[in-house]
N, C-alpha and C positions, 0 to 999 in steps of 0.2 A: 193067725195069719191066713190060713186057707179059708176060714169062714169069711174074712173081710174080702178076699179076692173073689170068692164065689158071689158074694152079695153085689159087688161092683159089676162083675161080668154079667150077672143076670139083668142088670139095668141097662145093658148096652144092646143095640141092634144095628146092623149095618143096612144102609139103604142101597139102592141100585148102583150108586157110585161107591165102589168098595174102598175108596180112599177116604171116605167121610163117615165118621161114626155119628149117627143120630143119637142124641141123649137128651131126653126131656125130663128124666126123673132124678138123676143123680144130684144130690144137694151140694151146695158149696163146700160144706165140711167134708163130705165124702170125696169130692173131687180133689180137695187139698190132700187128703190121705192117700188117694190113688197116686197122685203125682209124687208125693213123698215116697211111697212104697216102690214105685217103678224106679225112681231116681236113686234111692238107697241101694237098689240091686246092682248099680254100677260098682259100688264099693264092696258088695257082698259076693254075689255070683260072678261079677266081672273082675274080681281082684286078681292080681298077678299071683300065680300059684305057689311060688317058693316063699316069697315074703309075706303074702296076703295083704300087701299094701296096694295103693291105687295105681293102676296103669296110667301113664300120661294121657293116652288116647285109646279109644276103642272104636274101630271102624267095622260096622256090620257088613260092609262089602268085602272085608278081608284084605283090602289093599293097604299096605304099609310101605310107602315109597322109601322111607328111611330105615326100614327093617327094625322098627322099634316097638313091636307088639308087646314085649315084656319089659319095657323101660318104666321105672317107677318115677313118679313125681313127688318130691318131698312136700311141697306146699299143698298140692292136691290131696296128699295122704293126711295132712293135718286136718283138712276139711272132712276127709273121709272117716277119720276116727270119731269125729263129732257126729257124723251121720249114723255111725253104729250105735251111739248112745240114743239117738232118736229112734233107731230100729228097736232097741230094747224097750223104750218107753211106750212106743206105739204097738208093741206086741208082734212086730214082724219077725223077731227072733227072741229067744229066751235070754235072761241075764247071763246064764251059764254059757250059752253059745257066744254071746257078745264078749264076755270076759276071756274065754279061751282064744278067740280071734285076736283080741287086743293084747293079751299076754304074749302071744306068738309074735305080734308086730313089735312090741317093746324089746323082746329078746333079739329079734332080727336087727333092730336099729342099734342095739348095743354093739353088734358085730360089724355093721356096715362102715364103710369109709367115713371118717370124720377128719376135719382139718381145724385143729385147735377147738375141738368139740362141736364144730359146725358141719352139718351135712352139705353135700353138693346139691345142685338143682335137680339133676337126674341121677339115678342109680340103676345099674344093670340088676334086674330082679334076681336072676339066677345066682349071682356071685356077691352082691353087696358092694361091688366096686363102682367107682364114679364113672359116669358117662359124661364126657365133656359137653357143656352147653354151647361152647364156642372154643376156638383154638386156644385162647388165653383164659378160658374159664373152665378149668379142670380141677377146681378145688372147692373151697367152702363158699356157700351162698347164704349170707346172713339173713336175707329177707325170706327166702323160701324156708329156711330153718326156723324163723320166727313164726311163720304160718304153721309149721309142723308142731313146734312146742306149744303154741297157743292151744292147739287141739289136744295135745297130750296132757297138758295141765288141767284141761277141762275133764278129761278122762280120769285123771288122778283124783280130782275133787269128787267125782261120782262114786269112786270105789274106795276112798280112803278110810271109811268107817265100816267096811264090809268084813267078810270073813278073813281068815289068816292069809289065804292065797291072794285075795284081792288087795289086802293091805300091803303084801309083799310087792305086788305089781306097782301100786302107788308109790312105794319107796324107790323102786327102780326108775320110775319117771322123774322123781325128784333128783336122783343122781344124774340122769341124763341132762336135766336143766342145769344142775350145778357144774357140769363138765363143759358147758358152753362158754367159751372165752370171748364174750362180747367185746371186752376191752382190747383184744388183739385187732379187731376190725375198726381201726380209727385212723384218721389223719389228724395227728395231734396239733399240727401247725394251724390248720384251718378249723379245728374243733368241729369235726363232722364225722359221722360214722361212714364206713365204706362197705359197699355191697359185697365185694369179692376178695378172696385171697387164694392164691395158688402156690403150691410148693415149688413149682417150676417158674412161674411168672411173677410170683409175689403180688404186689399191689399195682401191677402194670395198668390195670383198667382204671384205677383211681376214681371209681364211680361213687361220688358222695351221695348220701341219702338226704336230699333236700326237698321240703314239701312245697305244694301239697300233691300227694298221689296216694298209692296204696301202702306205703311203707311205714306209717306211723307206729304200728304195733311193734316193729323192731326196736324203736327207741324205748317204748314202754317196757318191753321185756328185758332190754339191756339195763335200763335204770333199776328194774326190779330184781336183777340177779343178786343172789346172796354171796356169790363167790367172785365174779368178774364184772362188777358193775361199771357202767359208763356214767360219768358225771352229768348232772343236769345241764351244764353249760353246753354240752353237745346238742341237746335237744333245742335249746333256745337259739344258739348261734348257727347250728348246722341245719336242723330240720326247719326251724321257724325263720331262718335267714335273718337273724337279728331283728325280727319283727316284720320284715318285708313279706311274710306269708299272709298277713292280713289283707283282705280284699274288700271290695264294695260293689262288685258287678251285680247287676240285677237282670239276668236274662229272663224275658217274658214276665217280669215283675217279681221274680223269686231271688232274694238276696243270697249271694254266695259270699260268706264272711271270710273265705280263704281264697287266695290266688292259686288256681289250678295250674300245674306245670304245663306250659304250652297251650293252655286253653283258658286264659284269664277271663275272657268275655262270656263264653257260653258254657264253660264247665267241661271236664274231661269225661272219659268213659265211666260207666256206672259201677264197674268193679271197684273203683276207688271208695265207694260208699259201702262196700261189702267186706272185702278181705280183712281189713283191720278190725272190723266190728262183728265178726261171726261169734266171737266169745266176749270181746270187750264190749260192755253194754253202753251204747251211746245215749240211752235215755237219761237226760239230766246231766250228762257228762260235759263239763266245761273247764276251760283254762283261760288264760289271759287273751287267747287268740280267737276262740270261737265257742259257741254252744253247738256241740257236735250233732245233737239230735236235729236241731233246727237246720243246721247246715246240710245234713244228709237228706232230710225231707225236701229241702229246696233244690238240692242237686238233682234229685229224682224228678221232681215236678218240672224243672227246667228241661230235662232230657225228654220227658214225655211231651212237653209243650212244643219242642222242636219237631218231634215226629208228627204231631197233630197239625201244626202249621205246614210242615213238609215243603219247605222252600225249594227243594230240588225236584219236587213233583214225582217222587218214586211211587210206583204202584204198590199197594198193599199196606201203606202206612195209614194211621188214623187213631182215633181215641181208644179203640179196642185192640190195636196192634202197634206196639211201640217198644222202644228199649234199645239203646245203642251202647255197646261195650266191646271189650276185646274178645274176639272169638275167631273161628274160621270165617273166611270171607270167600267171595266168588273166586278170587285169585289169591290163594294162600291164607294168610292170617293177618288180621288188622285190628288196631285199637279204634273201633268205630266210636264216634262222638259227634255231637252237634257241630256243624260247620260245613261249608260248601265242599271242601275236599275230604274231610274226615268222615263224613256220612256217605257211605258207598251203596246205599239201598239195601243193606243187610240188617235184618232184625235178629237179635240174639235173645231167645226166651229167658235165659238166666238174668238178663238185665231187669225185666219187670218182675219175674218170679222171686228173685232174691231181694227185691225191694218191698216185699209184702209188709214188713213192719212199718215202712215209711208211707206207703200209699196202698193200704189194704183194699180199698174199693177198686181203684184203677188196676191193681195187680190181679185181682179176682176177675175183673172184666176181661183182661187179656188172656188169662188162663182158660177161661170158659170159651172165649171166642176161638182161640187156636184149637182147643180140643174138639169143639163142635164143627168148626169150619173146615179144618184140614185133616182131622182124624189121624189115621195111621200113616198119612203122608208126612206128618210132623211129630207124632207121638208114638214112640217105639218101645223096644224092650227095656231100655233104661231111662224112660221118660222122654221129654221133649228133646229133639235133636238139637245140636249145638247152635245152629244158625240156619236162616233161610232167606231167600230173596224172591218175592213174588215178581218183581221187576224182571229178573233173569230166569224165572221158573226153575229155581235152584233150591232143591230140598235134599241135601246130602245126608245119608244115614250114618252120621259120625258124631262122636262125643268126645269131650275133653273133661278131664277130672276137675280142673280148676273152675269150670263153669257148672258142672253138675253138683259138686259139693255144697256151694252156697245156697242152692235151691232148697235142699233138704233142711239145712241148718236154719236158714232165715225164715222159712215157713214155720218151723217149730218155734223159733224165737217170737214170731208174731202170735202164735197160738198159746204158748205157755211160758215163754222166756227161759226155757230150760238151759240152754248153753250159756246165756248171759248170766243167769243166777248162779250157775256152777263156777264159772271162771272167776267171777268177781269175789268169790269166797277165798280165793288164793291169798294167803297172807303176804306173799312176796309182791303180788300185784298192788295191793293196797299201799305198801311202802313205796313202790315205784311211782304210783300215781301221785302220792303225797309229795314225793321228792321233786316231781316235775311241775307241781302247782295245779294239779287237776282237783276238781271236786266232783263227787258222785253221790246220788241218793243212797247208794249201797252202804256208804260209810257215815251217814248223818247220825248224829246222836239223838 
């Protein structure tokens, strides 16, 4: 670890503008490793100290208007445990260090609040008690919990054949998965899975998971459950809207085979191409509705093409600086996406960097451009900051876990396929995908 950092540091020199790092020698491969290393530190050095899980946000300015410095995000923590596996494989930490951290996390999650086996969106790190996401959302969050268990199952597959302690941790993860009552989170009349349940408000929100957006992984893990499975009819009638999920929009000549929720013509924010696919391998993944690799590549290309064409004429957009997704925005938080009103002049580095598997050349161009053009104005302690706007001269030194995690994971999937190859060896996942009518090269004879 220290040798790598020393080598990278020796290749850097600052010019007269201290906010710009001149770098003519660092290779593409080393730059990817540097970005992974810095971003991994969000989940390592930046972890909440009691749980060692991922903080929802880290603000280097020290300002937390909602007094939530030690609030854990369950979804971001799912991304973070996969980042720890990357850290082990890249030599940022040892296997023993990674195991000890992950074992502590699993033990904490066993004690934390759960609602029919499902964790809440946010957890108070010091206590393990739910922090309400909204006044009527103080219970289980099936989507965030899907992101979390997606990561934990990947961890399980990494350690399942290890020493006695590692195998014991793998077994604890299996028990956490088996305790998740996916079948509780349903609207049986409409045959759709529901996002939330609260012991106080029950299913008041009645928010059905209908595609296409980031929530597909919830259906796959629900169908895969060995204890509380959800029938395939919920996927086809609920998620796929009885077939109405199929689309044929071609923004900038790139076919979107699925209708994106609220963004049918131009496509939604790019995190939709990331969150469900951090461990679920989209390469060659197909069902009756789409070829998911082709769809995600085209989604990314269309998002970039919008930024290159830049119909809103925002400063700072172009072929080397692109990517619209949900992130901090100049005014609060926004799901940035192509469109006159949904594009707010804010670039989110996670959009392009987490798309490395889909657009490796374009993502590399963006990474290098931001690193060399903006330097430490944009690239800080935990990697690239969450979002920026050249138009507004807005470069906040703030991070969000759900944006940092996919960067580490998807760069590694581009480089080695590590997380994809691990998760897809889960026997439950194979059964679930078969049940839903998916095909994947991982299971070809």
